[in-house]
C-alpha positions in Angstrom: 15.3 12.9 7.3 13.9 10.2 9.5 11.6 7.3 8.8 8.1 8.6 7.9 5.6 8.5 10.7 3.0 6.2 9.1 1.3 5.6 12.4 0.2 9.2 12.8 -0.8 9.4 9.1 -2.9 6.3 9.4 -4.6 7.4 12.6 -5.5 10.8 11.1 -7.0 9.0 8.1 -9.0 6.8 10.5 -10.1 9.8 12.5 -11.1 11.8 9.5 -8.8 14.7 10.5 -6.9 16.7 7.9 -3.5 18.1 8.5 -5.0 21.6 8.7 -7.7 20.3 11.0 -5.2 18.8 13.5 -3.1 22.0 13.5 -6.2 24.0 14.3 -7.3 21.7 17.1 -3.8 21.9 18.6 -3.8 25.7 18.4 -7.2 25.8 20.1 -6.0 23.5 22.9 -2.9 25.6 23.6 -4.6 29.0 23.1 -4.9 29.6 26.9 -1.3 28.4 27.5 1.6 30.8 28.3 3.0 29.8 24.9 0.2 29.3 22.5 1.1 27.4 19.3 0.7 28.6 15.7 0.9 25.4 13.8 -0.5 24.9 10.3 -0.9 22.0 7.8 2.8 22.2 6.8 3.9 21.5 10.3 1.7 18.4 10.5 3.0 17.3 7.1 6.6 17.6 8.4 5.8 15.5 11.5 4.6 12.8 9.2 7.2 13.1 6.4 10.3 13.5 8.6 9.0 11.8 11.7 9.6 15.0 13.6 8.3 15.4 17.1 6.8 18.8 18.2 8.0 20.4 21.4 6.5 20.4 24.8 3.3 18.5 25.5 2.0 18.8 21.9 2.4 15.0 21.4 0.2 14.3 24.4 -2.4 16.8 23.1 -2.3 14.9 19.7 -3.1 11.7 21.6 -6.1 13.3 23.2 -7.4 14.9 20.0 -7.0 11.8 17.8 -7.9 9.3 20.5 -11.3 11.0 21.1 -12.1 10.7 17.4 -11.1 7.0 17.0 -12.7 6.0 20.3 -9.7 4.7 22.2 -6.9 5.9 24.4 -3.7 6.5 22.5 -0.1 6.5 23.8 2.9 8.3 22.4 4.1 5.0 20.9 0.7 4.7 19.2 1.1 8.0 17.3 4.8 7.3 16.6 6.2 10.1 18.8 8.2 8.3 21.4 11.1 10.6 22.1 13.5 7.9 23.1 12.4 5.3 20.6 15.9 3.9 20.1 15.9 2.6 23.6 12.6 0.8 23.2 12.4 -2.9 23.0 10.9 -4.7 20.0 7.4 -3.3 19.4 4.6 -5.2 21.0 2.6 -7.3 18.5 -0.4 -5.0 18.5 1.8 -2.0 17.7 3.6 -3.9 15.1 0.3 -4.7 13.4 -0.7 -1.1 13.6 2.5 -0.2 11.8 1.8 -2.8 9.1 -1.7 -1.6 8.6 -0.4 2.0 8.4 2.1 0.9 5.7 -0.5 -0.6 3.3 -3.0 2.1 4.0 -0.4 4.7 3.0 0.5 2.6 0.0 -3.1 2.4 -1.1 -3.4 6.1 -0.9 -0.1 6.5 -2.8 1.5 8.7 -0.1 4.4 10.8 -1.3 6.6 10.0 1.6 6.4 6.2 0.7 7.5 6.9 -2.8 10.5 8.8 -1.6 11.5 6.5 1.2 15.1 5.2 1.4 16.3 1.7 1.8 17.1 0.7 5.4 20.7 -0.3 5.7 23.3 -1.0 8.4 22.3 -2.6 11.7 18.6 -1.6 11.1 18.5 -3.8 8.0 19.6 -6.8 10.1 17.6 -6.1 13.3 14.3 -7.5 12.1 16.0 -10.8 11.1 17.7 -11.0 14.5 14.4 -10.3 16.3 12.8 -13.1 14.3 15.4 -15.6 15.2 15.7 -14.7 18.9 13.4 -14.6 22.0 11.1 -13.3 23.2 8.5 -15.2 21.3 4.7 -14.6 21.7 3.2 -16.9 24.3 -0.3 -16.0 23.3 -1.6 -14.2 20.2 -5.3 -14.3 21.1 -7.2 -11.0 20.8 -10.6 -9.5 21.5 -12.1 -7.6 18.7 -15.4 -6.7 17.1 -15.9 -9.8 14.9 -14.7 -13.3 15.3 -12.0 -14.7 13.0 -12.9 -18.2 11.6 -11.1 -21.0 9.8 -13.1 -19.9 6.7 -11.5 -16.4 7.0 -8.0 -17.9 7.2 -8.6 -20.1 4.2 -9.9 -17.1 2.2 -6.5 -15.4 2.8 -4.6 -18.5 1.7 -6.7 -18.8 -1.5 -6.2 -15.1 -2.2 -2.4 -15.4 -1.9 -2.4 -18.3 -4.3 -4.6 -16.4 -6.8 -2.4 -13.3 -6.7 0.8 -15.3 -7.0 -0.5 -16.9 -10.2 -1.4 -13.5 -11.5 2.1 -12.2 -10.6 3.8 -15.1 -12.5 1.7 -14.4 -15.6 1.7 -10.6 -15.9 4.3 -9.3 -13.4 4.3 -7.4 -10.2 3.4 -3.9 -11.5 -0.3 -4.6 -12.3 -0.7 -7.1 -9.4 0.7 -4.9 -6.6 -2.3 -2.5 -6.4 -4.7 -5.4 -6.2 -2.9 -7.0 -3.3 -2.6 -3.7 -1.5 -6.3 -3.1 -1.9 -7.0 -6.6 -0.6 -4.8 -6.0 2.5 -6.8 -2.9 3.3 -10.3 -4.2 2.7 -10.0 -7.8 3.8 -6.8 -8.4 5.9 -7.0 -5.3 8.2 -10.5 -6.2 9.7 -9.3 -9.7 10.4 -6.1 -8.5 12.2 -8.4 -6.4 14.5 -10.9 -9.3 15.0 -11.4 -11.7 17.9 -9.3 -14.9 17.8 -8.0 -17.6 20.1 -4.3 -18.4 20.2 -4.5 -21.2 17.6 -6.6 -19.2 15.1 -4.4 -16.2 15.6 -1.3 -18.1 14.6 -3.0 -19.5 11.6 -4.2 -15.9 10.7 -0.7 -14.5 11.0 0.7 -17.3 8.8 -1.9 -16.6 6.1 -1.8 -12.8 6.3 2.0 -12.9 6.3 1.9 -14.8 3.1 0.0 -12.0 1.4 2.2 -9.3 3.0 5.3 -11.1 1.7 3.8 -11.3 -1.8 3.0 -7.6 -1.7 6.7 -7.1 -0.9 7.6 -9.3 -3.9 5.4 -7.3 -6.2 6.8 -4.0 -4.9 10.3 -5.4 -5.6 9.2 -6.4 -9.1 7.9 -2.8 -9.5 11.2 -1.3 -8.6 9.8 0.0 -5.3 12.7 -1.4 -3.3 12.3 0.6 -0.1 8.6 -0.2 0.0 9.3 -3.9 -0.7 11.8 -4.1 2.2 9.2 -2.7 4.6 6.6 -5.2 3.5 9.0 -8.0 4.0 10.0 -6.8 7.5 6.3 -6.8 8.4 5.8 -10.2 6.9 8.7 -11.5 9.0 7.1 -10.0 12.1 3.9 -11.9 11.3 5.9 -15.0 10.7 7.3 -14.8 14.2 3.8 -14.3 15.7 2.6 -17.4 13.8 5.4 -19.5 15.3 6.0 -21.0 11.8 9.7 -21.1 11.5 9.6 -22.5 7.9 7.5 -19.5 6.8 9.9 -17.1 8.5 12.9 -18.7 6.7 11.0 -18.1 3.4 10.6 -14.4 4.2 14.3 -14.1 5.1 15.1 -15.8 1.7 13.1 -13.0 0.0 15.2 -10.4 1.8 18.3 -12.2 0.6 17.0 -12.2 -3.0 16.4 -8.4 -2.7 19.9 -7.9 -1.3 21.3 -9.9 -4.2 19.6 -7.6 -6.7 21.1 -4.6 -4.9 24.6 -6.2 -4.9 24.6 -6.3 -1.1 26.4 -9.6 -1.1 27.3 -9.6 2.6 23.7 -9.2 3.5 22.8 -12.1 1.2 25.2 -14.4 3.1 24.1 -13.1 6.5 20.4 -13.4 5.7 20.7 -16.9 4.2 22.9 -18.2 7.1 20.4 -16.8 9.6 17.5 -18.5 7.9 19.3 -21.8 7.8 20.3 -21.5 11.4 17.1 -20.0 12.9 14.8 -22.4 11.2 17.0 -25.5 11.3 15.0 -28.7 11.0 11.9 -26.8 9.8 12.9 -25.6 6.3 11.7 -27.6 3.3 14.4 -29.1 1.0 13.4 -26.6 -1.7 14.0 -23.6 0.5 17.3 -25.0 1.8 18.3 -25.5 -1.9 17.4 -21.9 -2.7 19.3 -20.5 0.3 22.5 -22.3 -0.6 22.2 -21.2 -4.2 21.8 -17.6 -3.1 25.0 -17.9 -1.0 26.8 -19.5 -4.0 25.8 -16.6 -6.3 26.8 -14.0 -3.7 30.2 -15.7 -3.2 30.6 -15.9 -7.0 30.1 -12.2 -7.3 32.6 -11.6 -4.6 35.1 -13.8 -6.4 35.3 -16.4 -3.7 35.4 -19.6 -5.9 35.9 -22.1 -3.0 32.9 -20.9 -1.0 30.8 -20.7 -4.1 31.4 -24.3 -5.1 30.9 -25.4 -1.5 27.4 -24.0 -1.5 26.7 -25.3 -5.0 27.4 -28.8 -3.7 25.1 -28.2 -0.6 22.3 -27.0 -2.8 22.6 -30.1 -5.0 22.4 -32.3 -1.9 19.3 -30.5 -0.7 17.7 -30.6 -4.1 17.9 -34.4 -4.1 15.5 -34.4 -1.2 12.8 -32.3 -2.8 9.3 -33.8 -3.0 7.1 -31.1 -4.5 3.9 -32.5 -3.0 5.3 -32.0 0.5 6.4 -28.4 -0.1 4.6 -25.4 1.3 2.9 -23.2 -1.3 5.5 -20.4 -1.2 8.3 -22.6 -2.4 6.5 -23.4 -5.7 9.0 -21.2 -7.4 11.7 -23.9 -6.9 10.7 -25.8 -10.0 12.6 -28.4 -11.9 15.6 -26.7 -13.6 15.8 -23.8 -11.3 18.8 -25.2 -9.5 20.6 -25.6 -12.8 19.8 -22.1 -13.8 21.1 -20.7 -10.6 24.3 -22.8 -10.9 24.7 -21.4 -14.4 24.4 -17.9 -13.1 27.1 -18.5 -10.4 29.5 -20.2 -12.8 29.1 -17.5 -15.4 30.1 -14.9 -12.7 33.2 -17.0 -12.0 34.0 -17.1 -15.7 33.4 -20.8 -16.1 31.5 -20.3 -19.3 31.6 -23.9 -20.6 30.2 -25.4 -17.4 27.7 -22.5 -17.2 26.4 -23.3 -20.6 25.9 -26.9 -19.8 23.8 -26.0 -16.7 21.9 -23.3 -18.6 20.9 -25.7 -21.4 19.9 -28.3 -18.8 17.7 -25.8 -17.1 16.0 -25.0 -20.4 15.2 -28.7 -21.0 13.0 -28.6 -18.0 11.5 -25.1 -18.8 8.2 -26.5 -20.2 7.2 -27.5 -16.7 7.6 -24.1 -15.2 5.7 -20.8 -15.6 6.5 -18.2 -18.3 8.4 -16.0 -15.8 10.7 -18.8 -15.0 11.2 -19.6 -18.6 12.1 -16.0 -19.3 14.8 -16.0 -16.7 16.3 -19.3 -17.9 16.4 -18.0 -21.5 18.1 -14.8 -20.3 20.8 -16.8 -18.5 21.6 -18.9 -21.5 21.7 -15.9 -23.8 24.1 -14.2 -21.5 26.4 -17.2 -21.4 26.4 -17.5 -25.2 27.1 -13.8 -25.6 30.0 -13.9 -23.3 31.3 -17.0 -25.1 31.3 -14.9 -28.4 28.4 -16.6 -30.1 26.1 -13.7 -30.9 23.8 -15.5 -33.4 23.0 -18.3 -31.0 22.6 -15.7 -28.2 20.2 -13.6 -30.3 18.1 -16.7 -31.2 17.8 -17.5 -27.5 17.1 -13.8 -26.6 14.3 -13.6 -29.2 12.6 -16.5 -27.5 13.1 -14.8 -24.2 11.2 -11.7 -25.6 8.4 -14.0 -26.8 8.0 -15.4 -23.3 8.1 -12.0 -21.7 5.5 -10.5 -24.1 2.8 -8.8 -22.0 4.6 -8.9 -18.7 4.8 -5.7 -16.6 7.8 -6.5 -14.5 10.8 -4.4 -13.5 12.8 -7.5 -12.9 12.1 -9.0 -16.3 12.9 -5.6 -17.9 16.2 -5.6 -16.1 17.0 -9.0 -17.4 16.2 -8.0 -21.0 18.4 -4.9 -20.5 21.3 -7.1 -19.2 21.1 -9.3 -22.3 20.9 -6.3 -24.6 24.1 -4.9 -22.9 25.9 -8.2 -23.4 25.0 -8.3 -27.1 25.5 -4.6 -27.9 29.3 -4.8 -28.7 28.6 -7.2 -31.6 28.3 -5.5 -34.9 25.8 -7.8 -36.6 22.4 -7.3 -38.3 20.7 -9.9 -36.0 21.9 -8.0 -33.0 20.7 -4.7 -34.2 17.3 -6.2 -35.0 17.1 -7.7 -31.5 18.0 -4.4 -29.9 15.3 -2.6 -31.8 12.7 -5.1 -30.7 14.0 -5.0 -27.1 13.7 -1.2 -27.2 10.1 -1.4 -28.5 9.0 -4.1 -26.0 11.0 -3.4 -22.9 12.2 0.2 -23.5 15.8 -0.9 -23.6 18.1 1.9 -24.8 19.3 1.4 -28.4 
């Protein structure tokens, strides 16, 4: 099964043509041909779901039918039916934007093919990052559209991103994702199609990309990993169009985080190295810190102690340069104590439990300055270290506080952390452990 043809699906929605309606129009257009077609709605559904391409000149006929309804000339690339697509260069910016709009329109309408999409792996998972790092770059991102894009519009997108990020930190990605997706459809899409000069266009892509990246974060937190990956790829394409290398490096760091959660440790290292190389001299100290800690954790899980420690040292050097007032809004997650928490995670994986506990306790001492989501992760880290050190009562005390902080959050990532702590405590035959497991089951649906 191929990648879903979201371009055709989006165009049909824009044209107001159903699957059966398109099939009927094609059959009518070919009725005088030597080989008239007998398509129905299931054929159109297959073209979209499986990215199948009908035979003969049917794709050209689709361009004419749909183009007449949407009021513009459509090419085979516009409807996602290029027969030799693998040989095509990187999509033009306008087509890349159409693909992004098609993604969140399909997400808003809860398309089945998105729910069943698979993760992109292999060379295709690295290609968007390679394209971000390397030429060609857009010389001009100006555009003529129906309505002008203003500085006020750009600021509105920035404010929306900040608002949704705060919501995400408080309640998790599951309830926030539909809100962002709706905003992308109602507020971002019209601006992407609006009139702008080059300068305003780059600012627009920077602001819109921030929202698209956050949609990817929320999809990741909702356990919609394939969907998250696609949002992040689109955010990275917008980062390239914006010309803002620091923002692009941030999006690559998000891809590295997702790869870490999927235990794709080689991807983590490759993504992080690309971000550090491709945006050298433009990344903030906080982001450099995070990229090195990501590599340290990846090397720790691979059992490479020397490389892990080397990146831990580099992250400490970068962290010493952080001035939070000078950081971009996206790196607000790099709060005091995060470095120590990440170090504790890496050292725990290496089996250095004594050192891991020291770092985990230090991370907690700064927890009052960070949001509840960050506090939950830090408490989980310490609880895991204590459990692995054979101290179940202290681990449970810490884990109970973790549950208190996580109360009310709808987050797949937090639920996963609670489940990991529960698994670490389950071997201990103690009353306090059983009581914790019961509560974890009630609150986070962790198996008893």
